[in-house]
N, C-alpha and C positions, 0 to 999 in steps of 0.2 A: 310557364309549364314546360317541362323537358319533353323531348321527342319520345323518350321511352314511355312516359306516362300517356302521351297522346296515342301511341300505338296500342298500349294495353287497354285503354278506355274505349277505343274505337274498332277493335278487332271484330266485335259482333256486327257492327255496321257493315264492314267489308263482307263478312260471311252472308249477311242478309242480301246484299246486292248480288253476290255471285251465285247464290243457291239455284237460280233458275237455269244456269249454264253448266252446272257441275256434271250433269248426266252426259254432256257432249264434249266437254273440254277438261283438261287436267286441272284438278282442284288447286294444286300448289301454284301452277302458272297463273290461274285466275286470281288467286290471293296476292301474288306478287304484283300483278297489274293493279289491283286495288290498292296495294301498299304504295305504289308509285303515286297514285292519285291522292292518297292520304298525306304523303310527305310534301307533295306540291301544295296542297291546301294549307298545311302547317307553315310552309315557307311564306305564303302570301297572306295569311290570316291577319286581320287587324282587329284586336280586341275592342278598340274604340268605336268600331262600326255598330256595336250593339247587336250583333248576330251571333247566335249560339254556334260553337265550332262545328258540331255535328251537322247543323243545317248548312253551313258553308262548305263542309267537306263532302257532302253527299254528291253534288254534281261533279266534283273533281274525281272522286272515286269511280262513280258510274261512267263518266266519260272515258277514263283509262280502261275500264273493263270492256266497254263497248268497242273501243279501238282494238284491243287485243282480239276480241271475238271476230271482228270484221277481217282482221289481217291474218288470223290463223286459218289455215286450210285443212287442218287435220281433224275435221269433225268426225266423231265416231259413229258414223252411220254405215252399217254393213250393206253389202250387195243384196243379201237376203231381204233386208228391210225395204230396199228400193223395189225389188221384185214384188214383195208382198203388198206394198203400197199401190203398185200398178194394178194388181189383182183386185184390191179393195176398191179402187177408183172405178174399174170396169163393172164390178158387182153393184156399186152404188148407182151407176148410170142405168144399168139394166133394171134393178129393182125400183128405182125412182119412176121409170117409165111404166113398169108393171103395176106398182102400187099407187101411182099418181101422188106421191109424196116422198120425202126423204126417208130411207129405211133406218130403223133403229140399229144399234150395235148388236142386239140380240138377233135380229133378222139377218144381218150380215154374217154373224157367227154361224148360224144354221145353214145359210146358203153356201158359205165358203168352207164350212166344217173346220173353223178356226176358233181358238179360245178367245173370248171377249176381251180379256186383258191384253192379249197379243195384238188384237186389232187396235185397241186404244193406244198401246205403246207405239205401234207403227205410225198411226195418225199423228200422235203427239210429236214424234221425231220429224215427220214431214212438215207439220205445222211450224215447228221450230226453224227448220231450214228456210221456209218461206218468209218467216218473220225477220230473219237476218237480212233479207234483201228488200224488206218493205220500208221504203223511205218516205212515201208520200206524206204521211202525217206524223213524222218522227217527233216533232216538238210536242204535239199533243199527246202522243203515246208516252213520252217521257213523263209528262205530268200525270197521266193515268197510272203509270207504274208506281208512282209515289202515293197514290190514294190508299193503297192497301198496306203501305209501310206502317209498321207498328208504332213508330214515333211520328205522329202527324206533323210535328213542327219541322220536319226535314224540308218541307217546301213552303217558301214564304208566300206563295200565291194560292195556298190550298183553300183558304176561305172563299176567295173569288170563284175558284173552280167548283166548290160545293154549291155556291149560290146558283151558278149556271146549270149545274146538274138538276137542281130543283125545277128548272124551267122546261125540262124535257118532258115528253109525253110518257105515259105509263109504259108503253111498249119499248120506248127508247131506254127508259130507266132500267127495265128488266134485262135488256140486252147488255147494257153496261154493267149491271150487277153480276151477271153470269160470267162475263169476260174478264172484268177487272177486280171485282171483289171476291168472287168464288174461284177466279183463276182458271176458268175452263177454256179449252181450245175452241176454235171456231166450229169444229166438227161436233164437239160435245155440246156446245151452245145450240147448234142446229137441232140436235136430238132433243134437247131440253125444251126448246121453244116450238118445235114442230114445224120448222121451216128449213129450206135447203141451206147448205153451207155457203153457196154463192150469195143467197139473200142476206145471210149474216154478214158476210164480207162487205157487201155493198152498203147495207144499212150502217154498219160500224164506221165505214169510211165517211159517210155523209154526216153522221153524228159528230165524229171527231173534227171534221172540217168546220161544222157549224159552231162547235164549242170554241175552237181555236179562233175563229173570226170574232166571236163575242168577247173572248178574253182580250184579244188585241185591241178591239174598239173601246174596251173599258179602261185601258191603260193610257 
C-alpha cells in the first residue's frame, strides 16, 4: 500500500487522537505531529506480524502527539483564567468547610456570581494543565485513553483490561466510568459522585495502580 493511501485512510485516527488537545494547541501543529507518528509506523510496519495497521499505528501517533504537547510551552491559557481558577479554588475551600461537602457548580456560580459554563471551562483548562504533568500512572492512563476509542481493536490488550475492570467494586467502576467513558474532569466527577476532587484524585490513582499491577502480573 502506498503512503498516500495510508495517510488518506488514517487521517481520522490522527484527528481522533489530537481532539482532546485542540483547545490548547494549534490544530495544524498537532496534526503534523500525528503525521510524523503515522509515517514512522508506516516505515516500520510488518504485514506478516498479523496486526492491523491502525492498531500498530495508534501508539506511534499518540507518542508523537504527546511528545509535541510536552515540549510545546505555548499553551493557550490566559492570565484571566489563572486568576479565575485561583478564585474558584478559594471559593471551593470556603464552601466545602461551610457545607461540609464539595460544592456544586451551581453553588459556586451563585457564590462567585460567575456563569456556570465559565467555571467549567476554567476548571477544565486547569485540569488539563495538571494532566500534562501527571506522570505517576502514565502507562495505565494510556491504556484507559484507548478504552473510549471508537475502534476497540486499537489496543491489543483491551480484552485483558476489560476483564480487570470487571473485578473492580461498584464505586470504583462508577469513578472509572465518569472519568474515562464519559470523559469528565476530576472536578466534574467529584460533583457527579458527591465527593471532593481530592478524593477523586486519590481513588483514581489507587485504582490505576491496582489495575496496572494486575495487568503486569497477568503477562
